[in-house]
Phi, psi and omega in degrees: 000130179266118183264148173286165174295326170299323176284334177289317180293321179293321175300313176304330183268353187305308185288345175277357183271142183301325183287345177288322173301321177297316178301317174301312180298319175294323177303303182301321184291322182295315183295318183292322179293321181298313183294322181291322176289329182300326182296330186256348177293150174258110186282356176276340185274120182300316178299321177293318180297320177300313178296321178295321176298316179295315179299322177291326174294322173295319181297320179296312181305314179294322177299316183293326180295312179297318185294314182296319174296314181299319184295321179291322184290323180296316176301315180301306184295321181294321178288328174296315174300318184280356179076020176263135176276113181271000000 
């Protein structure tokens, strides 16, 4: 993906925004809740298995979002350091 200069600057500022910390807290709380509930789920119950699958999908989506954002931020900084225009 080729970013414009404006997009590059926005991406660099992303992690400094207050809502970024809120997203991280939501991620942590959701994962903590999943782990807590896993201890009480009955894996023989189809409804509980379905709930676990859904929660895992949401967890994976959040993880992908953070990983992709981090990847793009790293690429912007690496290319800036190397003198390459990304």
